[in-house]
C-alpha positions as CSV (number, residue, x, y, z in Angstrom):
1,M,-12.2,22.4,5.0
2,N,-10.6,25.8,4.6
3,Q,-7.0,26.8,4.4
4,R,-6.7,27.8,8.1
5,K,-7.9,24.3,9.2
6,A,-5.3,22.8,6.8
7,W,-2.6,24.9,8.4
8,V,-3.6,23.8,11.8
9,L,-3.6,20.1,10.8
10,L,-0.2,20.4,9.1
11,T,1.2,22.2,12.1
12,L,-0.1,19.4,14.4
13,C,1.2,16.8,12.0
14,N,4.8,18.1,12.2
15,L,4.5,18.6,16.0
16,F,3.7,14.9,16.3
17,W,6.6,13.9,14.0
18,A,8.9,16.1,16.1
19,G,7.7,14.2,19.2
20,N,8.8,11.0,17.5
21,Y,12.4,12.1,17.7
22,V,12.2,13.1,21.3
23,F,10.2,10.1,22.5
24,G,12.1,7.7,20.2
25,Q,15.4,8.7,21.7
26,F,14.0,8.0,25.2
27,V,12.3,4.7,24.3
28,V,15.3,3.1,22.5
29,G,17.1,3.3,25.8
30,E,14.7,0.6,27.0
31,L,13.6,-1.2,23.8
32,T,15.7,-2.1,20.9
33,P,15.1,-0.3,17.5
34,L,13.8,-3.6,16.1
35,V,11.2,-4.2,18.8
36,L,10.2,-0.5,18.8
37,T,9.7,-0.5,15.0
38,F,7.7,-3.8,15.1
39,L,5.4,-2.6,17.9
40,R,4.9,0.8,16.3
41,W,3.7,-0.6,13.0
42,F,2.0,-3.7,14.3
43,F,-0.6,-1.6,16.1
44,A,-0.5,1.4,13.7
45,T,-1.3,-1.0,10.7
46,M,-4.6,-2.0,12.2
47,L,-5.7,1.6,12.8
48,L,-4.5,2.7,9.4
49,F,-6.6,-0.1,7.7
50,I,-9.7,1.0,9.6
51,I,-9.2,4.6,8.6
52,A,-8.3,3.7,5.0
53,V,-11.6,1.8,4.6
54,H,-13.6,4.6,6.1
55,M,-11.9,7.6,4.3
56,E,-10.6,6.1,0.9
57,K,-12.7,3.0,0.2
58,P,-9.8,1.6,-1.9
59,N,-10.1,-0.9,-4.7
60,W,-8.4,-3.9,-3.0
61,R,-7.8,-5.7,-6.3
62,E,-5.6,-2.7,-7.3
63,V,-3.8,-2.9,-3.9
64,I,-3.1,-6.6,-4.4
65,K,-1.8,-6.0,-8.0
66,S,0.6,-3.3,-6.6
67,W,2.2,-5.7,-4.2
68,P,5.8,-5.5,-5.7
69,M,5.8,-1.7,-5.3
70,L,4.2,-1.9,-1.8
71,L,6.8,-4.5,-0.8
72,A,9.6,-2.1,-1.9
73,M,8.0,0.7,0.1
74,A,7.7,-1.6,3.1
75,V,11.4,-2.5,3.0
76,S,12.6,1.1,2.4
77,G,10.1,3.4,4.2
78,I,8.9,1.2,7.1
79,V,11.7,-1.3,7.9
80,A,14.9,0.4,6.8
81,Y,14.0,4.0,7.6
82,N,12.6,3.3,11.1
83,M,15.4,0.9,12.1
84,I,18.1,3.4,11.0
85,L,16.2,6.3,12.6
86,Y,15.9,4.7,16.0
87,T,19.5,3.3,15.9
88,A,20.7,6.9,15.1
89,L,18.8,8.2,18.1
90,T,21.0,6.0,20.3
91,Y,24.1,7.9,19.2
92,T,22.9,11.5,18.5
93,S,20.5,14.0,20.0
94,S,16.9,14.4,18.9
95,V,17.6,18.0,17.9
96,N,20.5,16.9,15.6
97,A,18.4,14.1,14.1
98,S,15.5,16.5,13.3
99,V,17.8,19.1,11.8
100,V,19.5,16.6,9.5
101,S,16.0,15.2,8.6
102,A,15.0,18.7,7.5
103,L,17.2,18.1,4.5
104,N,14.6,15.6,3.2
105,P,12.7,18.0,0.8
106,A,16.0,19.1,-0.8
107,L,17.2,15.5,-1.2
108,L,13.8,14.6,-2.7
109,V,14.3,17.3,-5.4
110,V,17.8,15.9,-6.2
111,F,16.5,12.3,-6.5
112,S,13.5,13.4,-8.5
113,T,15.9,15.2,-10.9
114,L,18.1,12.1,-11.3
115,L,15.4,9.4,-11.4
116,L,12.2,11.2,-12.6
117,R,14.1,13.7,-14.9
118,E,12.5,16.7,-13.3
119,K,14.2,20.0,-14.1
120,L,16.4,21.8,-11.6
121,S,16.9,25.6,-11.7
122,L,20.1,27.5,-10.6
123,I,18.3,28.7,-7.5
124,Q,17.3,25.2,-6.5
125,V,21.0,24.1,-7.0
126,A,22.1,26.9,-4.7
127,G,19.4,25.8,-2.2
128,I,20.7,22.2,-2.2
129,L,24.3,23.4,-1.6
130,I,23.1,25.7,1.3
131,S,21.1,22.9,2.8
132,F,24.0,20.5,2.7
133,S,26.3,23.1,4.2
134,G,23.8,23.4,7.1
135,V,23.9,19.6,7.7
136,L,27.7,19.7,7.5
137,V,27.7,22.3,10.3
138,I,25.6,20.0,12.4
139,I,27.5,16.7,11.9
140,T,30.9,18.4,12.3
141,Q,29.7,20.5,15.3
142,G,30.8,23.6,13.5
143,N,34.3,22.3,12.8
144,I,34.6,21.3,9.2
145,S,38.2,20.0,9.8
146,R,36.5,17.0,11.5
147,L,35.6,15.7,8.0
148,M,39.3,15.3,7.2
149,Q,39.8,13.6,10.6
150,L,36.7,11.5,10.2
151,Q,35.5,12.7,13.6
152,I,31.8,12.7,12.9
153,N,29.0,11.4,15.1
154,R,27.8,8.1,13.8
155,G,24.2,9.0,14.7
156,D,24.3,12.0,12.4
157,L,25.7,9.9,9.6
158,L,23.0,7.3,10.2
159,M,20.4,10.1,9.9
160,L,21.8,11.0,6.5
161,A,21.3,7.3,5.5
162,A,17.8,7.4,7.0
163,I,16.6,10.4,5.0
164,T,18.2,8.9,1.8
165,V,16.1,5.7,2.4
166,W,13.0,7.8,3.0
167,T,13.6,9.7,-0.2
168,M,13.6,6.5,-2.1
169,Y,10.4,5.5,-0.4
170,S,8.9,8.9,-1.4
171,I,9.9,8.3,-5.0
172,L,8.3,4.9,-5.0
173,G,5.1,6.5,-3.5
174,K,5.0,9.0,-6.3
175,R,4.9,6.2,-8.8
176,L,2.1,4.3,-7.0
177,T,-0.8,6.2,-8.5
178,K,-3.6,3.6,-8.3
179,V,-3.6,3.1,-4.6
180,P,-4.7,5.9,-2.2
181,P,-1.9,7.1,0.2
182,I,-3.4,5.9,3.5
183,S,-4.2,2.5,1.9
184,A,-0.7,2.3,0.5
185,T,0.8,3.1,3.9
186,A,-1.4,0.5,5.7
187,S,-0.6,-2.2,3.1
188,S,3.2,-1.5,3.1
189,A,3.1,-1.4,6.9
190,L,1.4,-4.8,7.0
191,L,4.1,-6.3,4.8
192,A,6.8,-4.7,6.9
193,T,5.2,-6.0,10.1
194,L,5.1,-9.6,8.7
195,M,8.8,-9.3,7.8
196,L,9.8,-7.9,11.2
197,A,7.7,-10.4,13.2
198,P,10.0,-13.4,13.3
199,F,13.1,-11.3,14.1
200,A,11.3,-9.3,16.8
201,L,9.9,-12.6,18.3
202,Y,13.4,-14.2,18.1
203,Q,14.9,-11.2,19.9
204,G,12.2,-11.3,22.5
205,I,9.5,-8.8,23.3
206,S,9.4,-8.3,27.1
207,F,8.0,-5.4,29.1
208,D,9.3,-6.6,32.5
209,H,12.0,-4.0,32.7
210,V,10.3,-1.2,30.7
211,S,9.3,1.9,32.6
212,G,5.8,3.3,32.5
213,L,7.1,6.5,30.8
214,A,8.6,4.3,28.0
215,L,5.3,2.6,27.5
216,V,3.6,6.0,27.2
217,G,6.3,6.9,24.6
218,V,5.5,3.8,22.6
219,L,1.8,4.6,22.7
220,Y,2.5,8.1,21.6
221,I,4.6,6.9,18.7
222,I,1.8,4.5,17.6
223,L,-1.0,7.0,17.8
224,F,0.4,10.3,16.8
225,P,3.4,10.1,14.4
226,S,2.3,6.9,12.8
227,V,-1.5,7.5,12.5
228,G,-2.4,11.0,13.4
229,S,0.4,12.7,11.4
230,F,-0.3,10.7,8.3
231,I,-4.0,11.5,8.3
232,F,-3.4,15.2,9.0
233,W,-0.7,15.3,6.3
234,N,-3.0,13.9,3.6
235,L,-5.9,16.1,4.6
236,G,-3.6,19.2,4.5
237,V,-2.0,18.2,1.1
238,R,-5.5,17.7,-0.3
239,E,-6.5,21.2,0.7
240,I,-3.4,23.3,-0.1
241,G,-1.2,21.1,-2.3
242,A,2.1,19.2,-1.7
243,G,4.3,22.2,-2.5
244,K,2.9,24.5,0.2
245,A,2.5,21.6,2.6
246,G,6.2,20.7,2.2
247,I,7.2,24.0,3.8
248,F,5.6,22.9,7.1
249,L,8.2,20.1,7.3
250,N,10.6,22.8,8.4
251,L,8.6,23.0,11.7
252,I,9.9,19.6,12.8
253,P,13.4,20.8,14.0
254,V,11.8,23.9,15.5
255,F,9.3,21.8,17.5
256,T,11.9,19.2,18.4
257,A,14.2,22.0,19.8
258,L,11.2,23.5,21.8
259,I,10.2,20.1,23.2
260,S,13.9,19.3,24.1
261,L,14.2,22.7,25.8
262,A,11.1,22.0,27.8
263,L,12.5,18.7,28.9
264,G,15.8,20.3,29.9
265,E,18.0,19.4,26.9
266,P,20.1,22.4,25.8
267,V,20.0,23.6,22.2
268,T,23.4,24.9,21.0
269,F,24.3,27.8,18.7
270,V,25.8,25.3,16.2
271,Q,22.4,23.5,16.0
272,I,20.6,26.8,15.5
273,T,23.0,27.9,12.8
274,G,22.8,24.6,10.9
275,G,19.1,24.6,11.2
276,V,18.8,28.1,9.7
277,L,21.0,27.1,6.8
278,V,19.0,23.9,6.1
279,F,15.7,25.9,6.3
280,L,16.9,28.6,3.9
281,G,18.3,25.9,1.5
282,V,15.1,23.9,1.5
283,Y,13.0,27.1,1.0
284,A,15.0,27.7,-2.2
285,T,15.2,24.1,-3.3
286,T,11.4,23.4,-3.1
287,G,10.8,26.3,-5.5
288,M,9.0,28.6,-3.1
289,L,11.6,31.3,-3.4
290,E,11.4,31.4,-7.2
291,K,7.6,31.6,-7.0
292,R,7.9,34.5,-4.6
293,L,10.4,36.3,-6.8
294,K,8.2,35.9,-9.9
295,T,5.2,37.4,-8.2
296,K,7.1,40.6,-7.3
């Protein structure tokens, strides 16, 4: 596979993830975050295992030996992240959620520095501050005095919690070196599904009052963000590397805004301003700006 194909795959990957915010916001109006999370990963797990066996041919003994780490990944990245994300979408817009989530690469750098003792340059520190300022613009709707008055959308705060949990999941994934990524996702998703099953069944899974459009949304979330995006992401990273692939994550809020506009949801100047600040901050934090300056 050449670089152009990798770029296409990474672009589609982030387009699918952007759709998760838009469809997720619609579906949680008819299904609870718990039921949606369970359905998403119950079906995605089966597909991921089939793909993992075909593409990675993992050593299942190593997978079983790694169960403590996989369990931690299941709790953080599958259960907690998805539950918080879909709950957040009941309080905030899909555009806001995607812009706040764009802080993820910068937050990953911060946690890698604290937990993995990776070095942080002055440019990266500046990038982190710029990124956080962009998120502050979003969650305060451009009025920083709201922080003092605690007038902040709970959905935006939940998204901050969601990306913090996802960052911890990513750190765990970095330490899991003996299990291929798709196999690790399939295994952690299986553990998460088993944990969620009794709660989802107790709450009740009924489609009697679920619209056809919501069912299409669930099917989309299962096939594209859960399976398609992950496969495309791993193929893209394998071709051009994680550093360059990470920059494509900045397409998520762009695609989310475009999809929202197409569906008639307005995108405000505050959201655009916050998004630009987050993008610039992440660009500096991930080290891409320093590499560009060194090559000049």
